[in-house]
C-alpha positions in Angstrom: -3.6 -42.3 2.9 -6.7 -42.4 0.7 -8.9 -41.9 3.7 -6.9 -38.8 4.8 -7.1 -37.4 1.4 -10.9 -37.8 1.4 -11.2 -36.2 4.8 -9.1 -33.2 3.6 -11.3 -32.9 0.5 -14.4 -33.1 2.7 -13.1 -30.4 5.1 -12.2 -28.1 2.2 -15.6 -28.6 0.6 -17.2 -27.8 4.0 -15.3 -24.5 4.4 -16.2 -23.6 0.8 -19.9 -24.2 1.5 -19.9 -22.3 4.8 -18.3 -19.3 3.2 -20.7 -19.4 0.2 -23.8 -19.8 2.4 -22.9 -16.7 4.4 -22.9 -14.6 1.2 -21.4 -11.1 1.9 -22.2 -11.0 5.6 -19.5 -9.4 7.7 -16.9 -11.7 9.5 -15.1 -10.5 12.5 -12.7 -13.5 13.1 -11.4 -16.2 10.9 -9.3 -19.1 12.2 -7.9 -21.9 10.2 -5.9 -24.7 11.8 -5.0 -27.7 9.6 -2.2 -30.0 8.7 -2.3 -29.3 5.0 -4.7 -27.7 2.5 -4.8 -26.6 -1.1 -2.9 -23.3 -1.3 -5.3 -21.9 -3.9 -8.3 -22.7 -1.7 -6.7 -21.2 1.4 -5.9 -18.0 -0.7 -9.6 -17.9 -1.8 -10.8 -18.3 1.8 -8.6 -15.5 3.0 -9.6 -13.2 0.2 -13.2 -14.0 0.9 -13.0 -13.0 4.6 -10.9 -10.0 3.8 -13.6 -8.7 1.4 -16.0 -9.1 4.3 -14.1 -6.9 6.6 -12.4 -9.5 8.9 -10.4 -7.9 11.7 -8.8 -11.0 13.4 -7.1 -13.8 11.4 -5.3 -16.9 12.7 -3.6 -19.3 10.3 -1.9 -22.4 11.7 -0.9 -24.5 8.8 1.1 -27.6 9.8 2.8 -28.1 6.4 6.4 -29.0 5.4 6.6 -25.8 3.4 5.9 -22.3 4.7 2.6 -20.9 3.4 3.1 -17.7 1.4 0.5 -15.1 2.3 -1.6 -13.7 -0.5 -0.9 -10.1 -1.4 -4.5 -9.1 -0.6 -3.8 -9.9 3.1 -0.9 -7.5 3.1 -3.0 -4.4 2.3 -6.0 -4.9 4.5 -7.5 -1.9 6.1 -9.5 -3.9 8.6 -7.0 -6.4 10.1 -6.3 -5.6 13.7 -4.9 -9.0 14.8 -2.8 -11.4 12.7 -1.5 -14.7 14.0 0.5 -17.0 11.7 2.3 -20.3 12.1 4.4 -21.8 9.3 3.6 -18.9 7.1 5.8 -16.3 5.5 5.6 -12.8 4.2 6.6 -12.2 0.6 10.2 -11.0 0.0 10.8 -7.3 -0.4 8.5 -6.2 2.4 9.3 -2.5 1.8 6.4 -0.9 0.0 4.8 -4.3 -0.7 2.2 -3.9 2.1 0.7 -1.5 4.6 -1.5 -2.7 7.5 -2.7 0.6 9.1 -5.0 -0.9 11.7 -2.8 -4.0 12.8 -2.3 -3.9 16.5 -1.2 -7.5 17.1 1.2 -9.6 15.0 2.2 -13.1 16.1 4.6 -15.0 13.9 5.4 -18.5 15.1 7.8 -20.8 13.2 7.9 -18.3 10.3 11.1 -17.3 8.7 11.6 -13.8 9.9 15.1 -12.3 9.8 16.2 -9.7 12.3 17.3 -7.3 9.6 13.7 -7.3 8.2 12.3 -5.9 11.4 13.6 -2.5 10.5 11.5 -2.5 7.4 8.6 -4.3 8.8 7.7 -2.1 11.8 7.2 1.2 9.8 4.4 -0.3 7.8 2.6 -1.3 11.0 2.0 2.2 12.4 -0.3 1.3 15.3 1.4 -2.1 16.3 1.1 -2.7 20.0 1.9 -6.4 20.4 4.7 -8.2 18.4 5.6 -11.9 19.0 8.2 -13.6 16.7 9.6 -17.0 17.5 12.2 -17.9 16.4 13.8 -14.7 15.1 16.7 -15.6 12.8 19.7 -13.3 13.1 21.7 -12.5 10.0 23.8 -9.9 11.8 24.8 -9.2 15.3 22.7 -6.0 15.7 19.0 -5.5 15.3 17.4 -2.1 15.7 13.7 -2.0 16.4 12.0 1.4 16.3 8.2 1.9 16.8 6.4 4.6 18.7 3.4 2.4 19.4 5.2 -0.7 20.6 5.8 -1.6 24.2 8.4 -4.2 25.2 8.4 -7.0 27.7 10.8 -9.8 28.0 9.9 -13.4 29.1 13.3 -15.1 29.0 13.7 -17.6 31.8 17.0 -19.0 30.3 18.5 -15.7 29.2 22.2 -15.6 29.4 22.8 -12.1 28.0 20.7 -9.1 27.1 21.7 -5.7 25.9 18.6 -3.5 25.7 18.7 0.2 25.0 15.8 2.6 24.9 16.0 6.1 23.5 13.4 8.8 23.9 
């Protein structure tokens, strides 16, 4: 266990130094895949790349507890692609954030409730690609409305689907 801890500390120090050495140079893509990490440090890394205009963020954190995204990520004017695993959006999504440039949102193994989709989509005005798995249903009906979103279904074991589209 001590060796794992030392490896983790070494990894986090490496990321700190890479970001520090680059100064304020622009970053187009930031990808972090790790088993666990200091939440404070991950928040600092995310805030650092956001300040440098990152457009594509992928966070795959294999931790027992869902990683809560920092508020700064939820008001980015440069993010166009966001891929998250084991992360969650803060409660009270309405009015809490606005991602005007986000075209792709992928949420894997994140707690997303079907009734939150109705409040999530309006704050993503140019969203083109949405992937959520699993989607937790709190009620039997879920309404999704978005002018920019196209739908496709990849459901090889589907038993029932009721899909309605209104123009």
